[in-house]
DOSE-127164 format. One line per field, with one value per residue (C-alpha): residue in three letters; y, z, x. Coordinates in nm, 3 decimals, padded with zeros to 5 digits. Layout:
N
r	c(ALA; ...) .
y	c(Y; ...) .
z	c(Z; ...) .
x	c(X; ...) .
***
This chain:
400
r	c(MET; ARG; VAL; ALA; TYR; PHE; ASP; CYS; PHE; ALA; GLY; ILE; SER; GLY; ASP; MET; CYS; LEU; GLY; ALA; LEU; LEU; GLY; ALA; GLY; VAL; PRO; LEU; GLU; HIS; LEU; LYS; GLY; GLU; LEU; ALA; ARG; LEU; ASP; LEU; ASP; GLY; TYR; ASP; ILE; LEU; LEU; GLU; ARG; VAL; GLU; VAL; GLN; GLY; ILE; SER; ALA; HIS; SER; VAL; THR; VAL; ALA; CYS; GLN; SER; HIS; HIS; SER; HIS; ARG; HIS; LEU; ARG; ASP; ILE; GLU; GLU; LEU; ILE; ARG; LYS; ALA; GLY; LEU; SER; SER; GLN; VAL; VAL; GLU; THR; SER; VAL; ALA; VAL; PHE; ARG; ARG; LEU; ALA; GLU; ALA; GLU; GLY; ALA; VAL; HIS; GLY; CYS; SER; PRO; GLU; GLN; VAL; HIS; PHE; HIS; GLU; VAL; GLY; ALA; VAL; ASP; ALA; ILE; ILE; ASP; VAL; VAL; GLY; THR; ALA; ILE; ALA; LEU; ASP; TYR; LEU; GLU; ILE; ASP; THR; VAL; LEU; ALA; SER; PRO; LEU; PRO; LEU; ALA; HIS; GLY; TRP; VAL; LYS; CYS; HIS; HIS; GLY; ASN; LEU; PRO; LEU; PRO; ALA; PRO; ALA; THR; VAL; VAL; LEU; LEU; LYS; GLY; ILE; PRO; VAL; TYR; GLY; VAL; PRO; VAL; GLU; ARG; GLU; LEU; VAL; THR; PRO; THR; GLY; ALA; ALA; ILE; ILE; SER; THR; ILE; ALA; ARG; HIS; PHE; GLY; PRO; LEU; PRO; PRO; MET; VAL; ILE; ASN; ASP; VAL; GLY; TYR; GLY; ALA; GLY; LYS; ALA; ARG; TRP; GLU; LYS; PRO; ASN; LEU; ILE; ARG; LEU; ILE; VAL; GLY; THR; ALA; PRO; ALA; GLN; SER; ALA; HIS; ARG; GLU; TRP; GLU; SER; ASP; THR; ILE; GLY; VAL; LEU; GLU; THR; TRP; VAL; ASP; ASP; THR; THR; PRO; GLU; VAL; LEU; ALA; TYR; LEU; ALA; GLN; GLN; LEU; LEU; SER; LEU; GLY; ALA; LEU; ASP; ALA; ALA; PHE; THR; PRO; LEU; GLN; MET; LYS; LYS; GLY; ARG; PRO; GLY; ALA; GLY; LEU; THR; VAL; ILE; CYS; PRO; PRO; ASP; GLN; VAL; GLN; GLN; MET; ALA; GLU; ILE; ILE; PHE; ARG; GLU; GLY; CYS; THR; ASN; GLY; LEU; ARG; TRP; ARG; TRP; GLU; GLN; ARG; TYR; LYS; LEU; PRO; ARG; ARG; SER; LEU; VAL; VAL; GLU; VAL; ALA; ASP; MET; PRO; VAL; ARG; VAL; LYS; HIS; SER; TRP; CYS; ALA; SER; ALA; HIS; GLY; GLY; ALA; THR; THR; HIS; ARG; LEU; SER; PRO; GLU; TYR; GLU; ASP; CYS; ARG; THR; VAL; ALA; LEU; ALA; LYS; GLY; ILE; PRO; LEU; GLN; GLU; VAL; TYR; GLU; THR; ALA; ARG; LYS; GLU; SER; LEU; SER; MET; ALA; GLU; LYS) .
y	c(-00.203; 00.049; 00.399; 00.730; 01.014; 01.366; 01.576; 01.927; 02.129; 02.393; 02.356; 02.177; 02.248; 02.021; 02.010; 01.954; 01.663; 01.507; 01.556; 01.378; 01.082; 01.053; 01.070; 00.786; 00.545; 00.619; 00.596; 00.907; 00.685; 00.521; 00.857; 00.998; 00.684; 00.697; 01.072; 01.025; 00.860; 01.205; 01.399; 01.674; 01.804; 02.095; 02.011; 01.833; 01.710; 01.814; 01.641; 01.787; 01.681; 01.989; 02.051; 02.259; 02.354; 02.033; 01.805; 01.633; 01.665; 01.628; 01.941; 01.892; 02.148; 02.113; 02.313; 02.420; 02.568; 02.660; 02.734; 02.690; 02.973; 02.854; 02.494; 02.395; 02.105; 01.904; 01.945; 01.822; 01.528; 01.421; 01.450; 01.223; 00.966; 00.915; 00.852; 00.481; 00.519; 00.281; 00.328; 00.434; 00.701; 00.833; 00.836; 01.022; 01.275; 01.360; 01.391; 01.641; 01.862; 01.846; 01.948; 02.232; 02.344; 02.342; 02.560; 02.805; 02.815; 02.892; 03.181; 03.329; 03.261; 03.019; 02.648; 02.415; 02.360; 02.735; 02.779; 02.883; 02.704; 02.974; 02.880; 02.539; 02.433; 02.483; 02.186; 02.191; 02.155; 01.863; 01.696; 01.758; 01.618; 01.320; 01.252; 01.235; 00.985; 00.775; 00.777; 00.673; 00.392; 00.277; 00.270; 00.066; 00.300; 00.186; 00.490; 00.849; 01.057; 01.405; 01.649; 01.967; 02.240; 02.572; 02.883; 03.207; 03.560; 03.824; 03.851; 03.637; 03.761; 03.559; 03.598; 03.791; 04.029; 04.038; 03.808; 03.768; 03.463; 03.198; 03.218; 03.223; 02.886; 02.735; 02.841; 02.675; 02.357; 02.328; 02.341; 02.077; 02.020; 02.111; 02.419; 02.665; 03.009; 03.089; 03.432; 03.400; 03.629; 03.384; 03.119; 02.789; 02.596; 02.649; 02.577; 02.281; 02.146; 02.197; 02.020; 01.724; 01.668; 01.734; 01.477; 01.197; 01.222; 01.022; 01.191; 01.477; 01.445; 01.308; 01.031; 00.699; 00.375; 00.212; 00.046; 00.302; 00.172; 00.484; 00.859; 01.124; 01.502; 01.734; 02.084; 02.408; 02.673; 02.953; 02.969; 03.118; 03.076; 02.728; 02.436; 02.473; 02.099; 01.843; 01.505; 01.185; 00.884; 00.553; 00.260; -00.050; -00.027; -00.322; -00.563; -00.456; -00.729; -00.739; -00.362; -00.283; -00.141; 00.090; 00.457; 00.725; 01.102; 01.393; 01.565; 01.862; 01.806; 02.088; 02.042; 02.261; 02.222; 02.446; 02.473; 02.795; 02.740; 02.625; 02.302; 02.504; 02.707; 02.392; 02.223; 02.533; 02.545; 02.181; 02.252; 02.555; 02.359; 02.071; 02.299; 02.478; 02.166; 01.992; 01.617; 01.559; 01.749; 01.578; 01.662; 01.454; 01.506; 01.624; 01.702; 02.017; 02.223; 02.291; 01.994; 02.181; 01.975; 02.065; 01.941; 01.858; 01.966; 01.770; 01.883; 01.690; 01.879; 01.897; 02.039; 02.362; 02.441; 02.438; 02.816; 02.854; 02.608; 02.794; 03.123; 02.975; 02.838; 03.173; 03.367; 03.178; 03.271; 02.916; 02.935; 03.162; 02.901; 02.572; 02.308; 02.193; 01.945; 01.745; 01.370; 01.083; 00.842; 00.515; 00.481; 00.185; 00.233; 00.349; 00.440; 00.548; 00.315; 00.407; 00.157; 00.187; 00.130; 00.160; 00.319; 00.594; 00.638; 00.571; 00.634; 00.373; 00.414; 00.105; 00.030; -00.295; -00.460; -00.746; -01.038; -01.048; -01.421; -01.437; -01.501; -01.333; -00.954; -00.790; -00.542; -00.263; -00.094; 00.224; 00.370; 00.750; 00.852; 01.147; 00.932; 00.658; 00.913; 01.063; 00.720; 00.626; 00.945; 00.942; 00.576; 00.517; 00.246; 00.195; 00.354; 00.034; -00.154; 00.101; 00.055; -00.324; -00.317; -00.069; -00.289; -00.601; -00.432; -00.294; -00.615; -00.775; -00.453; -00.438; -00.791; -00.731) .
z	c(00.966; 00.794; 00.788; 00.690; 00.609; 00.581; 00.354; 00.465; 00.210; 00.196; 00.553; 00.686; 00.765; 00.865; 00.522; 00.346; 00.578; 00.513; 00.137; 00.133; 00.323; 00.079; -00.206; -00.047; -00.071; 00.196; 00.036; 00.080; 00.152; 00.445; 00.584; 00.559; 00.711; 01.016; 01.062; 01.051; 01.393; 01.541; 01.668; 01.412; 01.136; 00.899; 00.707; 00.394; 00.281; -00.071; -00.247; -00.565; -00.784; -00.861; -01.048; -00.866; -01.084; -01.281; -00.979; -00.934; -00.577; -00.358; -00.221; 00.073; 00.175; 00.475; 00.384; 00.702; 00.731; 01.097; 01.337; 01.712; 01.860; 02.221; 02.229; 02.514; 02.534; 02.745; 02.483; 02.203; 02.403; 02.493; 02.131; 02.019; 02.299; 02.244; 01.870; 01.889; 01.692; 01.734; 02.047; 01.841; 01.658; 01.986; 02.154; 01.865; 01.820; 02.189; 02.214; 01.927; 02.077; 02.425; 02.287; 02.101; 02.414; 02.616; 02.354; 02.335; 02.714; 02.733; 02.487; 02.657; 03.016; 03.115; 03.171; 02.876; 03.008; 02.993; 02.630; 02.392; 02.064; 01.823; 01.495; 01.590; 01.763; 01.448; 01.267; 00.993; 01.245; 01.418; 01.079; 00.993; 01.321; 01.361; 00.987; 00.998; 01.285; 01.095; 00.780; 00.962; 01.128; 00.790; 00.638; 00.939; 00.998; 01.268; 01.272; 01.152; 01.061; 00.916; 00.762; 00.941; 00.908; 00.718; 00.903; 00.722; 00.848; 00.817; 00.977; 01.007; 01.090; 01.350; 01.627; 01.847; 01.567; 01.362; 01.497; 01.384; 01.187; 01.279; 01.500; 01.875; 01.936; 01.643; 01.797; 02.127; 01.952; 01.765; 02.069; 02.034; 01.663; 01.383; 01.189; 00.945; 00.822; 00.463; 00.298; 00.248; 00.385; 00.441; 00.694; 00.607; 00.932; 01.094; 01.463; 01.365; 01.132; 01.397; 01.659; 01.429; 01.315; 01.654; 01.809; 01.553; 01.430; 01.626; 01.471; 01.235; 00.981; 00.635; 00.462; 00.634; 00.454; 00.323; 00.030; -00.104; -00.146; -00.200; -00.241; -00.185; -00.229; -00.028; -00.166; 00.027; -00.092; -00.158; -00.470; -00.472; -00.648; -00.505; -00.502; -00.193; -00.124; 00.138; 00.022; 00.211; 00.141; 00.276; 00.278; 00.450; 00.663; 00.707; 00.982; 01.313; 01.549; 01.710; 01.732; 01.923; 02.211; 01.988; 02.046; 01.781; 01.763; 01.538; 01.563; 01.401; 01.216; 01.122; 00.907; 00.781; 00.652; 00.772; 00.665; 00.826; 01.196; 01.462; 01.659; 01.980; 01.842; 01.715; 02.055; 02.224; 01.977; 02.048; 02.422; 02.372; 02.159; 02.406; 02.709; 02.547; 02.467; 02.164; 02.182; 02.011; 01.823; 01.622; 01.376; 01.074; 00.902; 00.540; 00.247; 00.096; -00.215; -00.313; -00.095; 00.231; 00.542; 00.701; 00.933; 00.891; 01.184; 01.252; 01.529; 01.649; 01.858; 01.947; 01.655; 01.836; 01.894; 01.531; 01.507; 01.842; 01.734; 01.403; 01.589; 01.804; 01.500; 01.318; 01.633; 01.674; 01.316; 01.196; 00.873; 00.651; 00.580; 00.700; 00.609; 00.836; 00.820; 01.034; 01.058; 01.238; 01.453; 01.633; 01.996; 02.229; 02.549; 02.828; 03.193; 03.448; 03.723; 04.021; 04.173; 04.432; 04.354; 04.650; 04.848; 04.589; 04.351; 03.981; 03.731; 03.459; 03.136; 03.079; 02.738; 02.610; 02.281; 02.231; 02.019; 01.665; 01.703; 02.049; 02.228; 02.533; 02.562; 02.519; 02.794; 02.732; 03.031; 02.996; 03.319; 03.317; 03.254; 03.494; 03.782; 03.709; 03.683; 04.020; 04.187; 04.022; 04.138; 04.488; 04.562; 04.357; 04.150; 03.779; 03.565; 03.370; 03.696; 03.802; 03.469; 03.499; 03.858; 03.772; 03.482; 03.701; 03.983; 03.746; 03.549; 03.812; 03.836; 03.458; 03.427; 03.679) .
x	c(-00.829; -01.058; -00.909; -01.071; -00.832; -00.976; -00.755; -00.856; -00.656; -00.934; -01.058; -01.363; -01.728; -02.012; -02.173; -01.838; -01.763; -02.104; -02.069; -01.733; -01.876; -02.166; -01.917; -01.717; -02.008; -02.270; -02.619; -02.830; -03.134; -02.953; -02.850; -03.202; -03.353; -03.126; -03.169; -03.548; -03.514; -03.441; -03.740; -03.680; -03.901; -03.917; -03.600; -03.486; -03.143; -03.055; -02.763; -02.617; -02.325; -02.115; -01.792; -01.532; -01.236; -01.274; -01.329; -01.666; -01.789; -02.098; -02.263; -02.500; -02.760; -02.989; -03.300; -03.481; -03.827; -03.784; -03.499; -03.463; -03.257; -03.232; -03.117; -02.889; -02.646; -02.889; -03.164; -02.939; -02.803; -03.157; -03.266; -02.981; -03.009; -03.384; -03.350; -03.268; -02.945; -02.651; -02.441; -02.139; -02.339; -02.480; -02.137; -01.972; -02.254; -02.279; -01.899; -01.891; -02.162; -02.012; -01.673; -01.839; -02.025; -01.704; -01.533; -01.823; -01.836; -01.464; -01.510; -01.816; -01.709; -01.986; -02.036; -02.107; -02.461; -02.533; -02.430; -02.707; -02.647; -02.757; -02.585; -02.452; -02.774; -02.978; -03.125; -02.861; -02.575; -02.748; -02.789; -02.423; -02.291; -02.523; -02.510; -02.130; -02.146; -02.403; -02.189; -01.870; -02.064; -02.201; -01.851; -01.731; -01.438; -01.196; -00.966; -01.008; -00.702; -00.674; -00.430; -00.319; -00.581; -00.551; -00.665; -00.750; -00.808; -01.080; -01.422; -01.733; -02.084; -02.273; -02.533; -02.286; -02.185; -01.866; -01.595; -01.233; -01.127; -01.055; -01.364; -01.283; -01.453; -01.262; -00.930; -01.023; -01.135; -00.805; -00.578; -00.309; -00.387; -00.142; -00.261; -00.107; -00.203; -00.306; -00.347; -00.723; -00.995; -01.279; -01.377; -01.213; -01.264; -01.604; -01.672; -01.890; -01.622; -01.355; -01.567; -01.628; -01.271; -01.110; -01.343; -01.331; -00.969; -00.715; -00.410; -00.324; -00.045; 00.039; -00.151; -00.067; 00.020; -00.300; -00.467; -00.715; -01.071; -01.284; -01.245; -01.511; -01.509; -01.733; -01.790; -01.824; -02.064; -01.814; -01.597; -01.248; -00.915; -00.853; -01.099; -01.317; -01.330; -01.250; -01.120; -01.200; -00.980; -01.109; -00.873; -00.746; -00.434; -00.197; -00.298; -00.146; -00.259; 00.084; 00.103; -00.216; -00.015; 00.184; 00.123; 00.154; 00.157; 00.249; 00.587; 00.754; 01.082; 01.324; 01.635; 01.915; 02.272; 02.557; 02.919; 03.041; 02.968; 03.215; 03.158; 03.130; 02.838; 02.665; 02.698; 02.559; 02.271; 02.177; 02.176; 01.951; 01.705; 01.685; 01.650; 01.355; 01.154; 01.303; 01.253; 01.588; 01.857; 02.131; 02.408; 02.514; 02.852; 02.817; 03.040; 02.891; 02.958; 03.321; 03.418; 03.369; 03.287; 02.956; 02.686; 02.321; 02.102; 01.783; 01.548; 01.242; 00.988; 00.617; 00.413; 00.331; 00.701; 00.819; 00.823; 01.002; 01.272; 01.315; 01.357; 01.635; 01.820; 01.797; 01.889; 02.215; 02.309; 02.375; 02.175; 01.968; 01.700; 01.562; 01.304; 01.023; 00.738; 00.499; 00.545; 00.373; 00.569; 00.505; 00.609; 00.625; 00.424; 00.651; 00.667; 00.928; 01.052; 01.268; 01.513; 01.788; 02.155; 02.393; 02.108; 02.061; 01.762; 01.800; 01.524; 01.476; 01.278; 01.067; 00.914; 00.770; 00.676; 00.432; 00.547; 00.411; 00.337; 00.188; 00.516; 00.661; 00.659; 01.001; 01.095; 01.343; 01.506; 01.713; 01.860; 01.888; 02.249; 02.254; 02.125; 02.378; 02.657; 02.562; 02.572; 02.902; 03.073; 02.925; 02.993; 03.307; 03.139; 03.214; 02.943; 02.880; 02.822; 02.563; 02.384; 02.381; 02.257; 01.978; 01.861; 01.864; 01.672; 01.409; 01.351; 01.129; 00.924; 00.889; 00.749; 00.472) .
***
């Protein structure tokens, strides 16, 4: 499986994205030839090799002789669909612009169809978006992944005047995506860059296991104390023919060690974390400095709740510091079944795993403890018997 990983350590813009793809092996002649299918004129694509703090990178500039200040989503979609590009390129390009229109519409209080694409509807943005789709198609990328995105502060001047950074549309586009703040006063993630990466990337997190084939660097135009680059790593992931049904997502993980907190406080803390959205909270016995017994706290939560979980841990006074990170995880597909045991409902978690060698699918059935406990107490049935009956009743439903 061909994987493209965008390492956005300095953010992302349309031209940076396109430069990285060209650096990873897409011929400029192929890109220009495919873009020539669009009914656009008055522009040229300039490619330059630059050195940014000792790193060789590709800098892309779309030189335009004319600009169109009143393109709508419908105009751009029609332009792309009539170009005779591959279906994958059309689908990706249209999806990026529609996502961008929805974000702009949410900011300005209008429908996506009513949005006037002033900056993003210019020729250079169309080239960036469609060019990125063409390049991914050329590289035969199966899956796109990306790192969490850095967001700076300050102001940016645009058609509507001075707007706070990150730009309002960028914030909307990055909903549900891991981000982090950096003490920089310049735009690191542009609306076009945010629209591209939020559309094409399947997951955001650390670099996944792969065999690296190519690396490309795309350069931004500004220069500051850190290299203003985006790094694209193209590689081959291990074959996962038996794992096609696996799901994956990004989670937040927090850890800390404590040696001066009572078990009662730790139990209360775990309950608080779980009640406020933590996916799991667990303690591990430790032997800490000076031989003192302690406990290691590990909390798993959605990425956007890392700060909330940290606040709870600090509030309860269990530690003066903690570690946190984002990680990717695999999950088996799952659903919830409801069966009856002694005429009372019991929920059962059903997950399944396909055989790696084409054999039978393995079904895993986990009755909910609270439901089983309620039945056991109400009907005077042993808890283990309730579990076994719930599993038996749900097995036939699971195999359908």
